[in-house]
CHARMM-style PDB file with segment names, atoms N, HN, CA, C and O in Angstrom:
ATOM      1  N   MET     1      34.495  13.723  19.457  1.00  0.00      PROA
ATOM      2  CA  MET     1      33.616  14.526  18.644  1.00  0.00      PROA
ATOM      3  C   MET     1      32.622  13.601  17.939  1.00  0.00      PROA
ATOM      4  O   MET     1      32.990  12.547  17.419  1.00  0.00      PROA
ATOM      5  N   THR     2      31.377  14.014  17.934  1.00  0.00      PROA
ATOM      6  HN  THR     2      31.078  14.869  18.357  1.00  0.00      PROA
ATOM      7  CA  THR     2      30.317  13.233  17.309  1.00  0.00      PROA
ATOM      8  C   THR     2      30.239  13.535  15.820  1.00  0.00      PROA
ATOM      9  O   THR     2      30.363  14.688  15.407  1.00  0.00      PROA
ATOM     10  N   LYS     3      30.033  12.502  15.021  1.00  0.00      PROA
ATOM     11  HN  LYS     3      29.932  11.566  15.357  1.00  0.00      PROA
ATOM     12  CA  LYS     3      29.858  12.684  13.579  1.00  0.00      PROA
ATOM     13  C   LYS     3      28.412  12.362  13.218  1.00  0.00      PROA
ATOM     14  O   LYS     3      27.836  11.398  13.723  1.00  0.00      PROA
ATOM     15  N   HSD     4      27.840  13.167  12.353  1.00  0.00      PROA
ATOM     16  HN  HSD     4      28.307  13.950  11.943  1.00  0.00      PROA
ATOM     17  CA  HSD     4      26.472  12.975  11.887  1.00  0.00      PROA
ATOM     18  C   HSD     4      26.514  12.786  10.381  1.00  0.00      PROA
ATOM     19  O   HSD     4      27.267  13.468   9.685  1.00  0.00      PROA
ATOM     20  N   LEU     5      25.715  11.868   9.881  1.00  0.00      PROA
ATOM     21  HN  LEU     5      25.104  11.314  10.446  1.00  0.00      PROA
ATOM     22  CA  LEU     5      25.708  11.555   8.458  1.00  0.00      PROA
ATOM     23  C   LEU     5      24.302  11.738   7.905  1.00  0.00      PROA
ATOM     24  O   LEU     5      23.344  11.165   8.423  1.00  0.00      PROA
ATOM     25  N   ILE     6      24.184  12.534   6.854  1.00  0.00      PROA
ATOM     26  HN  ILE     6      24.962  13.000   6.433  1.00  0.00      PROA
ATOM     27  CA  ILE     6      22.904  12.771   6.194  1.00  0.00      PROA
ATOM     28  C   ILE     6      22.863  11.915   4.937  1.00  0.00      PROA
ATOM     29  O   ILE     6      23.735  12.014   4.074  1.00  0.00      PROA
ATOM     30  N   ASP     7      21.854  11.085   4.846  1.00  0.00      PROA
ATOM     31  HN  ASP     7      21.145  11.004   5.547  1.00  0.00      PROA
ATOM     32  CA  ASP     7      21.664  10.245   3.666  1.00  0.00      PROA
ATOM     33  C   ASP     7      20.375  10.690   2.976  1.00  0.00      PROA
ATOM     34  O   ASP     7      19.283  10.455   3.492  1.00  0.00      PROA
ATOM     35  N   PHE     8      20.496  11.327   1.821  1.00  0.00      PROA
ATOM     36  HN  PHE     8      21.383  11.517   1.401  1.00  0.00      PROA
ATOM     37  CA  PHE     8      19.323  11.864   1.145  1.00  0.00      PROA
ATOM     38  C   PHE     8      18.405  10.778   0.605  1.00  0.00      PROA
ATOM     39  O   PHE     8      17.226  11.036   0.366  1.00  0.00      PROA
ATOM     40  N   GLU     9      18.914   9.582   0.411  1.00  0.00      PROA
ATOM     41  HN  GLU     9      19.872   9.372   0.605  1.00  0.00      PROA
ATOM     42  CA  GLU     9      18.038   8.480   0.012  1.00  0.00      PROA
ATOM     43  C   GLU     9      17.049   8.183   1.135  1.00  0.00      PROA
ATOM     44  O   GLU     9      15.891   7.859   0.875  1.00  0.00      PROA
ATOM     45  N   LEU    10      17.499   8.291   2.375  1.00  0.00      PROA
ATOM     46  HN  LEU    10      18.440   8.554   2.587  1.00  0.00      PROA
ATOM     47  CA  LEU    10      16.616   8.109   3.525  1.00  0.00      PROA
ATOM     48  C   LEU    10      15.643   9.280   3.649  1.00  0.00      PROA
ATOM     49  O   LEU    10      14.475   9.085   3.987  1.00  0.00      PROA
ATOM     50  N   PHE    11      16.119  10.488   3.376  1.00  0.00      PROA
ATOM     51  HN  PHE    11      17.067  10.645   3.101  1.00  0.00      PROA
ATOM     52  CA  PHE    11      15.268  11.675   3.470  1.00  0.00      PROA
ATOM     53  C   PHE    11      14.061  11.580   2.543  1.00  0.00      PROA
ATOM     54  O   PHE    11      13.003  12.130   2.849  1.00  0.00      PROA
ATOM     55  N   LYS    12      14.205  10.897   1.426  1.00  0.00      PROA
ATOM     56  HN  LYS    12      15.064  10.450   1.177  1.00  0.00      PROA
ATOM     57  CA  LYS    12      13.115  10.803   0.456  1.00  0.00      PROA
ATOM     58  C   LYS    12      11.912  10.051   1.006  1.00  0.00      PROA
ATOM     59  O   LYS    12      10.791  10.267   0.546  1.00  0.00      PROA
ATOM     60  N   ILE    13      12.124   9.169   1.984  1.00  0.00      PROA
ATOM     61  HN  ILE    13      13.035   8.993   2.358  1.00  0.00      PROA
ATOM     62  CA  ILE    13      11.022   8.367   2.500  1.00  0.00      PROA
ATOM     63  C   ILE    13      10.506   8.837   3.856  1.00  0.00      PROA
ATOM     64  O   ILE    13       9.515   8.296   4.347  1.00  0.00      PROA
ATOM     65  N   LEU    14      11.145   9.825   4.472  1.00  0.00      PROA
ATOM     66  HN  LEU    14      11.950  10.264   4.073  1.00  0.00      PROA
ATOM     67  CA  LEU    14      10.685  10.327   5.763  1.00  0.00      PROA
ATOM     68  C   LEU    14       9.473  11.226   5.589  1.00  0.00      PROA
ATOM     69  O   LEU    14       9.350  11.933   4.589  1.00  0.00      PROA
ATOM     70  N   PHE    15       8.589  11.193   6.562  1.00  0.00      PROA
ATOM     71  HN  PHE    15       8.689  10.619   7.374  1.00  0.00      PROA
ATOM     72  CA  PHE    15       7.480  12.137   6.581  1.00  0.00      PROA
ATOM     73  C   PHE    15       8.034  13.527   6.846  1.00  0.00      PROA
ATOM     74  O   PHE    15       9.070  13.652   7.500  1.00  0.00      PROA
ATOM     75  N   PRO    16       7.382  14.573   6.361  1.00  0.00      PROA
ATOM     76  CA  PRO    16       7.892  15.940   6.565  1.00  0.00      PROA
ATOM     77  C   PRO    16       8.146  16.295   8.028  1.00  0.00      PROA
ATOM     78  O   PRO    16       9.102  17.012   8.323  1.00  0.00      PROA
ATOM     79  N   SER    17       7.309  15.810   8.953  1.00  0.00      PROA
ATOM     80  HN  SER    17       6.532  15.227   8.714  1.00  0.00      PROA
ATOM     81  CA  SER    17       7.520  16.124  10.368  1.00  0.00      PROA
ATOM     82  C   SER    17       8.801  15.477  10.888  1.00  0.00      PROA
ATOM     83  O   SER    17       9.549  16.102  11.640  1.00  0.00      PROA
ATOM     84  N   LEU    18       9.060  14.231  10.493  1.00  0.00      PROA
ATOM     85  HN  LEU    18       8.453  13.723   9.881  1.00  0.00      PROA
ATOM     86  CA  LEU    18      10.303  13.568  10.895  1.00  0.00      PROA
ATOM     87  C   LEU    18      11.503  14.203  10.218  1.00  0.00      PROA
ATOM     88  O   LEU    18      12.572  14.330  10.816  1.00  0.00      PROA
ATOM     89  N   LEU    19      11.324  14.594   8.988  1.00  0.00      PROA
ATOM     90  HN  LEU    19      10.456  14.491   8.503  1.00  0.00      PROA
ATOM     91  CA  LEU    19      12.392  15.256   8.247  1.00  0.00      PROA
ATOM     92  C   LEU    19      12.785  16.557   8.932  1.00  0.00      PROA
ATOM     93  O   LEU    19      13.969  16.872   9.050  1.00  0.00      PROA
ATOM     94  N   LYS    20      11.795  17.303   9.380  1.00  0.00      PROA
ATOM     95  HN  LYS    20      10.833  17.047   9.285  1.00  0.00      PROA
ATOM     96  CA  LYS    20      12.066  18.564  10.072  1.00  0.00      PROA
ATOM     97  C   LYS    20      12.846  18.319  11.364  1.00  0.00      PROA
ATOM     98  O   LYS    20      13.761  19.078  11.685  1.00  0.00      PROA
ATOM     99  N   LEU    21      12.497  17.273  12.104  1.00  0.00      PROA
ATOM    100  HN  LEU    21      11.754  16.656  11.843  1.00  0.00      PROA
ATOM    101  CA  LEU    21      13.236  16.931  13.320  1.00  0.00      PROA
ATOM    102  C   LEU    21      14.687  16.575  13.002  1.00  0.00      PROA
ATOM    103  O   LEU    21      15.604  16.999  13.707  1.00  0.00      PROA
ATOM    104  N   GLU    22      14.891  15.801  11.946  1.00  0.00      PROA
ATOM    105  HN  GLU    22      14.147  15.457  11.374  1.00  0.00      PROA
ATOM    106  CA  GLU    22      16.249  15.431  11.544  1.00  0.00      PROA
ATOM    107  C   GLU    22      17.056  16.659  11.126  1.00  0.00      PROA
ATOM    108  O   GLU    22      18.224  16.789  11.493  1.00  0.00      PROA
ATOM    109  N   ILE    23      16.448  17.544  10.374  1.00  0.00      PROA
ATOM    110  HN  ILE    23      15.500  17.438  10.076  1.00  0.00      PROA
ATOM    111  CA  ILE    23      17.142  18.759   9.943  1.00  0.00      PROA
ATOM    112  C   ILE    23      17.503  19.614  11.148  1.00  0.00      PROA
ATOM    113  O   ILE    23      18.603  20.163  11.208  1.00  0.00      PROA
ATOM    114  N   ASN    24      16.591  19.734  12.110  1.00  0.00      PROA
ATOM    115  HN  ASN    24      15.697  19.288  12.062  1.00  0.00      PROA
ATOM    116  CA  ASN    24      16.890  20.493  13.330  1.00  0.00      PROA
ATOM    117  C   ASN    24      18.039  19.857  14.102  1.00  0.00      PROA
ATOM    118  O   ASN    24      18.870  20.561  14.676  1.00  0.00      PROA
ATOM    119  N   ARG    25      18.089  18.534  14.117  1.00  0.00      PROA
ATOM    120  HN  ARG    25      17.414  17.962  13.651  1.00  0.00      PROA
ATOM    121  CA  ARG    25      19.187  17.838  14.799  1.00  0.00      PROA
ATOM    122  C   ARG    25      20.522  18.152  14.123  1.00  0.00      PROA
ATOM    123  O   ARG    25      21.526  18.388  14.795  1.00  0.00      PROA
ATOM    124  N   PHE    26      20.524  18.153  12.796  1.00  0.00      PROA
ATOM    125  HN  PHE    26      19.708  17.962  12.250  1.00  0.00      PROA
ATOM    126  CA  PHE    26      21.753  18.475  12.073  1.00  0.00      PROA
ATOM    127  C   PHE    26      22.152  19.935  12.274  1.00  0.00      PROA
ATOM    128  O   PHE    26      23.338  20.238  12.405  1.00  0.00      PROA
ATOM    129  N   MET    27      21.181  20.834  12.298  1.00  0.00      PROA
ATOM    130  HN  MET    27      20.218  20.588  12.192  1.00  0.00      PROA
ATOM    131  CA  MET    27      21.488  22.254  12.510  1.00  0.00      PROA
ATOM    132  C   MET    27      22.069  22.473  13.903  1.00  0.00      PROA
ATOM    133  O   MET    27      22.997  23.264  14.073  1.00  0.00      PROA
ATOM    134  N   THR    28      21.527  21.774  14.902  1.00  0.00      PROA
ATOM    135  HN  THR    28      20.773  21.131  14.765  1.00  0.00      PROA
ATOM    136  CA  THR    28      22.059  21.864  16.260  1.00  0.00      PROA
ATOM    137  C   THR    28      23.481  21.318  16.310  1.00  0.00      PROA
ATOM    138  O   THR    28      24.348  21.901  16.961  1.00  0.00      PROA
ATOM    139  N   ALA    29      23.721  20.216  15.633  1.00  0.00      PROA
ATOM    140  HN  ALA    29      23.017  19.743  15.104  1.00  0.00      PROA
ATOM    141  CA  ALA    29      25.068  19.629  15.599  1.00  0.00      PROA
ATOM    142  C   ALA    29      26.065  20.597  14.970  1.00  0.00      PROA
ATOM    143  O   ALA    29      27.193  20.721  15.446  1.00  0.00      PROA
ATOM    144  N   ILE    30      25.659  21.280  13.909  1.00  0.00      PROA
ATOM    145  HN  ILE    30      24.742  21.179  13.522  1.00  0.00      PROA
ATOM    146  CA  ILE    30      26.542  22.265  13.274  1.00  0.00      PROA
ATOM    147  C   ILE    30      26.829  23.408  14.243  1.00  0.00      PROA
ATOM    148  O   ILE    30      27.968  23.862  14.355  1.00  0.00      PROA
ATOM    149  N   ASP    31      25.790  23.872  14.945  1.00  0.00      PROA
ATOM    150  HN  ASP    31      24.865  23.503  14.854  1.00  0.00      PROA
ATOM    151  CA  ASP    31      25.969  24.952  15.919  1.00  0.00      PROA
ATOM    152  C   ASP    31      26.904  24.549  17.052  1.00  0.00      PROA
ATOM    153  O   ASP    31      27.603  25.394  17.613  1.00  0.00      PROA
ATOM    154  N   LEU    32      26.920  23.268  17.388  1.00  0.00      PROA
ATOM    155  HN  LEU    32      26.353  22.582  16.933  1.00  0.00      PROA
ATOM    156  CA  LEU    32      27.791  22.765  18.453  1.00  0.00      PROA
ATOM    157  C   LEU    32      29.176  22.374  17.936  1.00  0.00      PROA
ATOM    158  O   LEU    32      29.969  21.770  18.658  1.00  0.00      PROA
ATOM    159  N   SER    33      29.454  22.719  16.696  1.00  0.00      PROA
ATOM    160  HN  SER    33      28.810  23.209  16.109  1.00  0.00      PROA
ATOM    161  CA  SER    33      30.743  22.441  16.047  1.00  0.00      PROA
ATOM    162  C   SER    33      31.040  20.951  15.942  1.00  0.00      PROA
ATOM    163  O   SER    33      32.201  20.542  15.982  1.00  0.00      PROA
ATOM    164  N   GLU    34      30.002  20.144  15.809  1.00  0.00      PROA
ATOM    165  HN  GLU    34      29.059  20.476  15.776  1.00  0.00      PROA
ATOM    166  CA  GLU    34      30.196  18.723  15.563  1.00  0.00      PROA
ATOM    167  C   GLU    34      30.309  18.508  14.056  1.00  0.00      PROA
ATOM    168  O   GLU    34      29.911  19.365  13.266  1.00  0.00      PROA
ATOM    169  N   GLU    35      30.844  17.383  13.675  1.00  0.00      PROA
ATOM    170  HN  GLU    35      31.168  16.687  14.316  1.00  0.00      PROA
ATOM    171  CA  GLU    35      31.045  17.101  12.256  1.00  0.00      PROA
ATOM    172  C   GLU    35      29.755  16.575  11.636  1.00  0.00      PROA
ATOM    173  O   GLU    35      29.162  15.615  12.126  1.00  0.00      PROA
ATOM    174  N   VAL    36      29.336  17.213  10.561  1.00  0.00      PROA
ATOM    175  HN  VAL    36      29.818  17.993  10.163  1.00  0.00      PROA
ATOM    176  CA  VAL    36      28.131  16.804   9.837  1.00  0.00      PROA
ATOM    177  C   VAL    36      28.520  16.569   8.382  1.00  0.00      PROA
ATOM    178  O   VAL    36      29.149  17.419   7.752  1.00  0.00      PROA
ATOM    179  N   TYR    37      28.140  15.413   7.857  1.00  0.00      PROA
ATOM    180  HN  TYR    37      27.629  14.722   8.368  1.00  0.00      PROA
ATOM    181  CA  TYR    37      28.444  15.038   6.479  1.00  0.00      PROA
ATOM    182  C   TYR    37      27.162  14.613   5.784  1.00  0.00      PROA
ATOM    183  O   TYR    37      26.221  14.159   6.435  1.00  0.00      PROA
ATOM    184  N   PHE    38      27.120  14.759   4.470  1.00  0.00      PROA
ATOM    185  HN  PHE    38      27.885  15.129   3.942  1.00  0.00      PROA
ATOM    186  CA  PHE    38      26.044  14.132   3.732  1.00  0.00      PROA
ATOM    187  C   PHE    38      26.644  13.268   2.646  1.00  0.00      PROA
ATOM    188  O   PHE    38      27.712  13.556   2.105  1.00  0.00      PROA
ATOM    189  N   LEU    39      25.922  12.191   2.338  1.00  0.00      PROA
ATOM    190  HN  LEU    39      25.054  11.957   2.777  1.00  0.00      PROA
ATOM    191  CA  LEU    39      26.378  11.264   1.310  1.00  0.00      PROA
ATOM    192  C   LEU    39      25.965  11.778  -0.053  1.00  0.00      PROA
ATOM    193  O   LEU    39      24.798  12.090  -0.293  1.00  0.00      PROA
ATOM    194  N   GLU    40      26.937  11.860  -0.936  1.00  0.00      PROA
ATOM    195  HN  GLU    40      27.884  11.607  -0.741  1.00  0.00      PROA
ATOM    196  CA  GLU    40      26.667  12.218  -2.324  1.00  0.00      PROA
ATOM    197  C   GLU    40      27.251  11.093  -3.159  1.00  0.00      PROA
ATOM    198  O   GLU    40      28.450  11.062  -3.437  1.00  0.00      PROA
ATOM    199  N   GLY    41      26.386  10.172  -3.552  1.00  0.00      PROA
ATOM    200  HN  GLY    41      25.412  10.197  -3.327  1.00  0.00      PROA
ATOM    201  CA  GLY    41      26.878   8.959  -4.195  1.00  0.00      PROA
ATOM    202  C   GLY    41      27.577   8.107  -3.152  1.00  0.00      PROA
ATOM    203  O   GLY    41      26.965   7.670  -2.178  1.00  0.00      PROA
ATOM    204  N   LYS    42      28.856   7.879  -3.365  1.00  0.00      PROA
ATOM    205  HN  LYS    42      29.353   8.235  -4.156  1.00  0.00      PROA
ATOM    206  CA  LYS    42      29.621   7.094  -2.394  1.00  0.00      PROA
ATOM    207  C   LYS    42      30.594   7.945  -1.592  1.00  0.00      PROA
ATOM    208  O   LYS    42      31.335   7.424  -0.759  1.00  0.00      PROA
ATOM    209  N   ARG    43      30.599   9.249  -1.838  1.00  0.00      PROA
ATOM    210  HN  ARG    43      29.997   9.673  -2.515  1.00  0.00      PROA
ATOM    211  CA  ARG    43      31.539  10.088  -1.091  1.00  0.00      PROA
ATOM    212  C   ARG    43      30.799  10.925  -0.056  1.00  0.00      PROA
ATOM    213  O   ARG    43      29.618  11.235  -0.213  1.00  0.00      PROA
ATOM    214  N   LYS    44      31.518  11.284   1.004  1.00  0.00      PROA
ATOM    215  HN  LYS    44      32.478  11.032   1.131  1.00  0.00      PROA
ATOM    216  CA  LYS    44      30.962  12.118   2.061  1.00  0.00      PROA
ATOM    217  C   LYS    44      31.424  13.553   1.853  1.00  0.00      PROA
ATOM    218  O   LYS    44      32.596  13.804   1.573  1.00  0.00      PROA
ATOM    219  N   VAL    45      30.492  14.491   1.992  1.00  0.00      PROA
ATOM    220  HN  VAL    45      29.540  14.287   2.220  1.00  0.00      PROA
ATOM    221  CA  VAL    45      30.801  15.911   1.865  1.00  0.00      PROA
ATOM    222  C   VAL    45      30.540  16.563   3.216  1.00  0.00      PROA
ATOM    223  O   VAL    45      29.450  16.432   3.773  1.00  0.00      PROA
ATOM    224  N   LYS    46      31.540  17.266   3.742  1.00  0.00      PROA
ATOM    225  HN  LYS    46      32.425  17.372   3.289  1.00  0.00      PROA
ATOM    226  CA  LYS    46      31.397  17.902   5.048  1.00  0.00      PROA
ATOM    227  C   LYS    46      30.590  19.190   4.926  1.00  0.00      PROA
ATOM    228  O   LYS    46      30.799  19.983   4.008  1.00  0.00      PROA
ATOM    229  N   ILE    47      29.667  19.386   5.861  1.00  0.00      PROA
ATOM    230  HN  ILE    47      29.497  18.742   6.606  1.00  0.00      PROA
ATOM    231  CA  ILE    47      28.858  20.599   5.925  1.00  0.00      PROA
ATOM    232  C   ILE    47      29.385  21.421   7.095  1.00  0.00      PROA
ATOM    233  O   ILE    47      29.448  20.936   8.224  1.00  0.00      PROA
ATOM    234  N   ARG    48      29.763  22.664   6.820  1.00  0.00      PROA
ATOM    235  HN  ARG    48      29.712  23.057   5.902  1.00  0.00      PROA
ATOM    236  CA  ARG    48      30.415  23.492   7.833  1.00  0.00      PROA
ATOM    237  C   ARG    48      29.517  24.555   8.455  1.00  0.00      PROA
ATOM    238  O   ARG    48      29.846  25.093   9.513  1.00  0.00      PROA
ATOM    239  N   SER    49      28.386  24.869   7.818  1.00  0.00      PROA
ATOM    240  HN  SER    49      28.118  24.433   6.959  1.00  0.00      PROA
ATOM    241  CA  SER    49      27.519  25.923   8.355  1.00  0.00      PROA
ATOM    242  C   SER    49      26.059  25.607   8.056  1.00  0.00      PROA
ATOM    243  O   SER    49      25.746  24.806   7.176  1.00  0.00      PROA
ATOM    244  N   VAL    50      25.175  26.254   8.808  1.00  0.00      PROA
ATOM    245  HN  VAL    50      25.429  26.905   9.523  1.00  0.00      PROA
ATOM    246  CA  VAL    50      23.741  26.075   8.595  1.00  0.00      PROA
ATOM    247  C   VAL    50      23.357  26.610   7.221  1.00  0.00      PROA
ATOM    248  O   VAL    50      22.508  26.032   6.542  1.00  0.00      PROA
ATOM    249  N   ARG    51      23.972  27.697   6.815  1.00  0.00      PROA
ATOM    250  HN  ARG    51      24.662  28.166   7.366  1.00  0.00      PROA
ATOM    251  CA  ARG    51      23.700  28.265   5.485  1.00  0.00      PROA
ATOM    252  C   ARG    51      24.039  27.249   4.390  1.00  0.00      PROA
ATOM    253  O   ARG    51      23.289  27.083   3.427  1.00  0.00      PROA
ATOM    254  N   GLU    52      25.168  26.581   4.551  1.00  0.00      PROA
ATOM    255  HN  GLU    52      25.777  26.716   5.333  1.00  0.00      PROA
ATOM    256  CA  GLU    52      25.573  25.557   3.582  1.00  0.00      PROA
ATOM    257  C   GLU    52      24.580  24.387   3.581  1.00  0.00      PROA
ATOM    258  O   GLU    52      24.244  23.857   2.523  1.00  0.00      PROA
ATOM    259  N   LEU    53      24.115  23.990   4.770  1.00  0.00      PROA
ATOM    260  HN  LEU    53      24.389  24.421   5.630  1.00  0.00      PROA
ATOM    261  CA  LEU    53      23.121  22.926   4.874  1.00  0.00      PROA
ATOM    262  C   LEU    53      21.837  23.314   4.144  1.00  0.00      PROA
ATOM    263  O   LEU    53      21.278  22.511   3.396  1.00  0.00      PROA
ATOM    264  N   LYS    54      21.373  24.540   4.359  1.00  0.00      PROA
ATOM    265  HN  LYS    54      21.827  25.192   4.966  1.00  0.00      PROA
ATOM    266  CA  LYS    54      20.143  24.993   3.706  1.00  0.00      PROA
ATOM    267  C   LYS    54      20.305  25.046   2.189  1.00  0.00      PROA
ATOM    268  O   LYS    54      19.384  24.692   1.454  1.00  0.00      PROA
ATOM    269  N   SER    55      21.464  25.486   1.721  1.00  0.00      PROA
ATOM    270  HN  SER    55      22.213  25.774   2.318  1.00  0.00      PROA
ATOM    271  CA  SER    55      21.666  25.554   0.265  1.00  0.00      PROA
ATOM    272  C   SER    55      21.684  24.160  -0.357  1.00  0.00      PROA
ATOM    273  O   SER    55      21.222  23.976  -1.483  1.00  0.00      PROA
ATOM    274  N   ILE    56      22.214  23.184   0.367  1.00  0.00      PROA
ATOM    275  HN  ILE    56      22.589  23.334   1.281  1.00  0.00      PROA
ATOM    276  CA  ILE    56      22.210  21.808  -0.124  1.00  0.00      PROA
ATOM    277  C   ILE    56      20.786  21.251  -0.116  1.00  0.00      PROA
ATOM    278  O   ILE    56      20.360  20.589  -1.062  1.00  0.00      PROA
ATOM    279  N   LEU    57      20.061  21.529   0.967  1.00  0.00      PROA
ATOM    280  HN  LEU    57      20.407  22.067   1.735  1.00  0.00      PROA
ATOM    281  CA  LEU    57      18.696  21.010   1.072  1.00  0.00      PROA
ATOM    282  C   LEU    57      17.777  21.592   0.009  1.00  0.00      PROA
ATOM    283  O   LEU    57      16.911  20.891  -0.514  1.00  0.00      PROA
ATOM    284  N   ILE    58      17.960  22.867  -0.313  1.00  0.00      PROA
ATOM    285  HN  ILE    58      18.663  23.436   0.112  1.00  0.00      PROA
ATOM    286  CA  ILE    58      17.094  23.477  -1.326  1.00  0.00      PROA
ATOM    287  C   ILE    58      17.322  22.843  -2.697  1.00  0.00      PROA
ATOM    288  O   ILE    58      16.415  22.814  -3.530  1.00  0.00      PROA
ATOM    289  N   LYS    59      18.527  22.339  -2.928  1.00  0.00      PROA
ATOM    290  HN  LYS    59      19.263  22.363  -2.252  1.00  0.00      PROA
ATOM    291  CA  LYS    59      18.818  21.655  -4.195  1.00  0.00      PROA
ATOM    292  C   LYS    59      18.310  20.213  -4.198  1.00  0.00      PROA
ATOM    293  O   LYS    59      17.872  19.704  -5.230  1.00  0.00      PROA
ATOM    294  N   LYS    60      18.370  19.561  -3.039  1.00  0.00      PROA
ATOM    295  HN  LYS    60      18.725  19.974  -2.201  1.00  0.00      PROA
ATOM    296  CA  LYS    60      18.077  18.130  -2.968  1.00  0.00      PROA
ATOM    297  C   LYS    60      16.610  17.800  -2.691  1.00  0.00      PROA
ATOM    298  O   LYS    60      16.103  16.784  -3.166  1.00  0.00      PROA
ATOM    299  N   LEU    61      15.926  18.654  -1.924  1.00  0.00      PROA
ATOM    300  HN  LEU    61      16.338  19.480  -1.537  1.00  0.00      PROA
ATOM    301  CA  LEU    61      14.549  18.357  -1.537  1.00  0.00      PROA
ATOM    302  C   LEU    61      13.555  18.993  -2.498  1.00  0.00      PROA
ATOM    303  O   LEU    61      13.847  20.029  -3.096  1.00  0.00      PROA
ATOM    304  N   PRO    62      12.389  18.385  -2.651  1.00  0.00      PROA
ATOM    305  CA  PRO    62      11.339  19.045  -3.428  1.00  0.00      PROA
ATOM    306  C   PRO    62      10.960  20.373  -2.762  1.00  0.00      PROA
ATOM    307  O   PRO    62      11.024  20.492  -1.538  1.00  0.00      PROA
ATOM    308  N   SER    63      10.572  21.353  -3.549  1.00  0.00      PROA
ATOM    309  HN  SER    63      10.520  21.256  -4.543  1.00  0.00      PROA
ATOM    310  CA  SER    63      10.296  22.689  -3.004  1.00  0.00      PROA
ATOM    311  C   SER    63       9.190  22.666  -1.958  1.00  0.00      PROA
ATOM    312  O   SER    63       9.248  23.421  -0.988  1.00  0.00      PROA
ATOM    313  N   GLU    64       8.190  21.820  -2.136  1.00  0.00      PROA
ATOM    314  HN  GLU    64       8.143  21.206  -2.924  1.00  0.00      PROA
ATOM    315  CA  GLU    64       7.100  21.727  -1.155  1.00  0.00      PROA
ATOM    316  C   GLU    64       7.620  21.237   0.198  1.00  0.00      PROA
ATOM    317  O   GLU    64       7.245  21.771   1.242  1.00  0.00      PROA
ATOM    318  N   THR    65       8.473  20.236   0.176  1.00  0.00      PROA
ATOM    319  HN  THR    65       8.778  19.802  -0.672  1.00  0.00      PROA
ATOM    320  CA  THR    65       9.052  19.699   1.407  1.00  0.00      PROA
ATOM    321  C   THR    65       9.964  20.720   2.066  1.00  0.00      PROA
ATOM    322  O   THR    65       9.929  20.885   3.285  1.00  0.00      PROA
ATOM    323  N   TYR    66      10.779  21.406   1.275  1.00  0.00      PROA
ATOM    324  HN  TYR    66      10.808  21.272   0.285  1.00  0.00      PROA
ATOM    325  CA  TYR    66      11.683  22.423   1.818  1.00  0.00      PROA
ATOM    326  C   TYR    66      10.887  23.535   2.496  1.00  0.00      PROA
ATOM    327  O   TYR    66      11.260  23.984   3.580  1.00  0.00      PROA
ATOM    328  N   SER    67       9.799  23.985   1.879  1.00  0.00      PROA
ATOM    329  HN  SER    67       9.495  23.621   0.998  1.00  0.00      PROA
ATOM    330  CA  SER    67       9.005  25.072   2.459  1.00  0.00      PROA
ATOM    331  C   SER    67       8.313  24.640   3.749  1.00  0.00      PROA
ATOM    332  O   SER    67       8.049  25.478   4.612  1.00  0.00      PROA
ATOM    333  N   LYS    68       8.013  23.342   3.897  1.00  0.00      PROA
ATOM    334  HN  LYS    68       8.228  22.661   3.197  1.00  0.00      PROA
ATOM    335  CA  LYS    68       7.450  22.853   5.161  1.00  0.00      PROA
ATOM    336  C   LYS    68       8.505  22.834   6.260  1.00  0.00      PROA
ATOM    337  O   LYS    68       8.192  23.058   7.430  1.00  0.00      PROA
ATOM    338  N   CYS    69       9.746  22.567   5.888  1.00  0.00      PROA
ATOM    339  HN  CYS    69      10.000  22.385   4.939  1.00  0.00      PROA
ATOM    340  CA  CYS    69      10.830  22.507   6.873  1.00  0.00      PROA
ATOM    341  C   CYS    69      11.338  23.892   7.252  1.00  0.00      PROA
ATOM    342  O   CYS    69      11.743  24.114   8.394  1.00  0.00      PROA
ATOM    343  N   PHE    70      11.320  24.825   6.302  1.00  0.00      PROA
ATOM    344  HN  PHE    70      10.992  24.645   5.375  1.00  0.00      PROA
ATOM    345  CA  PHE    70      11.809  26.183   6.532  1.00  0.00      PROA
ATOM    346  C   PHE    70      10.749  27.185   6.074  1.00  0.00      PROA
ATOM    347  O   PHE    70      10.909  27.825   5.034  1.00  0.00      PROA
ATOM    348  N   PRO    71       9.663  27.325   6.847  1.00  0.00      PROA
ATOM    349  CA  PRO    71       8.604  28.254   6.420  1.00  0.00      PROA
ATOM    350  C   PRO    71       9.076  29.704   6.486  1.00  0.00      PROA
ATOM    351  O   PRO    71       9.881  30.071   7.342  1.00  0.00      PROA
ATOM    352  N   LEU    72       8.565  30.514   5.574  1.00  0.00      PROA
ATOM    353  HN  LEU    72       7.911  30.216   4.879  1.00  0.00      PROA
ATOM    354  CA  LEU    72       8.869  31.942   5.598  1.00  0.00      PROA
ATOM    355  C   LEU    72       8.094  32.586   6.730  1.00  0.00      PROA
ATOM    356  O   LEU    72       6.934  32.252   6.970  1.00  0.00      PROA
ATOM    357  N   ILE    73       8.735  33.501   7.418  1.00  0.00      PROA
ATOM    358  HN  ILE    73       9.677  33.772   7.223  1.00  0.00      PROA
ATOM    359  CA  ILE    73       8.081  34.159   8.564  1.00  0.00      PROA
ATOM    360  C   ILE    73       7.430  35.439   8.118  1.00  0.00      PROA
ATOM    361  OT1 ILE    73       6.828  36.141   8.930  1.00  0.00      PROA
TER     362      ILE     73
END
């Protein structure tokens, strides 16, 4: 099983287009039932669903960046 690790310190320096690609990769990994974690300080937190990933991202990312990654239809 593949493990994916999200580091929000890295997310802060990515361009929005690269960030969107990374988020899509993590969402695909979750859909494929692969293990996805994000670093919170020094501990890893497991993400179990796309909804959970989005709720974490809305808290961690600036609202402008989040809206570019998840535009309203």
